[in-house]
C-alpha positions in Angstrom: -4.9 11.7 0.7 -2.2 9.6 1.9 0.8 8.9 -0.3 1.0 5.6 -2.1 4.3 3.3 0.0 7.0 3.6 -2.5 7.9 -0.1 -3.5 9.8 -3.3 -1.9 12.1 -4.8 -3.9 13.1 -7.4 -1.4 11.3 -8.7 2.0 12.6 -11.4 3.0 11.5 -13.0 6.3 14.0 -15.6 8.7 12.7 -18.3 10.2 9.0 -16.6 10.5 5.9 -17.9 12.4 3.4 -16.4 10.2 2.0 -19.4 9.2 1.7 -21.5 12.8 -2.0 -22.7 12.8 -3.7 -20.8 15.8 -1.0 -18.5 16.9 -0.1 -17.1 14.9 -1.8 -17.1 11.8 -5.1 -17.2 12.8 -4.8 -14.2 14.7 -3.5 -12.1 11.6 -6.4 -9.2 10.7 -8.3 -8.7 8.3 -9.3 -12.5 8.1 -10.8 -14.8 6.4 -9.5 -14.5 3.3 -6.6 -15.7 1.3 -3.0 -14.2 2.3 -0.8 -12.1 0.1 2.3 -10.4 0.1 2.3 -6.9 1.4 1.8 -3.6 -0.8 3.9 -2.4 -3.1 6.2 -6.0 -2.2 8.1 -6.9 -5.7 9.4 -10.5 -4.1 9.2 -12.0 -0.6 12.0 -14.4 0.1 11.8 -16.9 3.0 15.0 -19.0 4.2 14.4 -21.5 7.3 15.8 -23.6 8.8 14.1 -27.3 8.9 14.7 -28.2 12.9 13.4 -24.5 13.7 10.9 -24.9 15.6 8.9 -21.4 15.7 9.1 -21.5 12.1 6.6 -24.2 11.5 5.0 -25.9 9.4 6.8 -27.2 7.3 6.7 -26.0 3.7 7.4 -22.1 4.9 4.8 -19.8 4.9 4.6 -21.2 1.6 1.8 -22.7 2.2 -0.1 -20.2 3.9 0.3 -17.1 2.2 -0.1 -17.1 -1.5 2.8 -15.5 -3.3 5.6 -16.1 -2.4 8.5 -16.2 -4.1 9.5 -18.8 -2.2 10.9 -20.5 0.8 14.3 -21.4 1.0 15.7 -24.0 3.6 19.1 -23.9 5.5 20.9 -26.1 8.3 22.1 -23.4 11.1 22.4 -25.5 13.6 20.8 -27.5 16.9 21.9 -24.8 19.4 20.9 -21.9 16.8 18.2 -22.4 15.4 15.9 -19.4 15.9 18.6 -16.6 16.8 18.8 -14.1 14.2 22.9 -13.4 14.0 22.5 -17.1 13.6 20.1 -16.9 9.8 22.3 -13.7 8.8 25.5 -16.0 9.2 23.7 -18.4 7.2 24.6 -18.7 3.7 21.5 -19.5 1.7 20.3 -15.5 2.7 24.1 -14.3 1.7 23.3 -15.2 -1.9 19.9 -14.4 -1.1 20.8 -10.9 -0.6 24.3 -10.7 -2.8 21.5 -11.0 -5.5 20.5 -7.6 -4.8 22.7 -5.7 -3.6 
């Protein structure tokens, strides 16, 4: 028998395209059914730039996934809207992570 996965206190998605209809969301397996946070995850926080065209629809992953703890938004910049380094330097990301350090 396999071992149960250890509990995960925090899952952060940055600029996640998981809720993007037709390109990502509708191709996730298994389907159909409500989407939930992964097993063992206590908190799921999604952070997006409102101008990030990859992280759509507006409203974040919470529009398609149940149990998302929060969808946070903060403008990163016109030219760095989907770069991981821009998200990691973002004040909202820093504040979210600080609570877990």
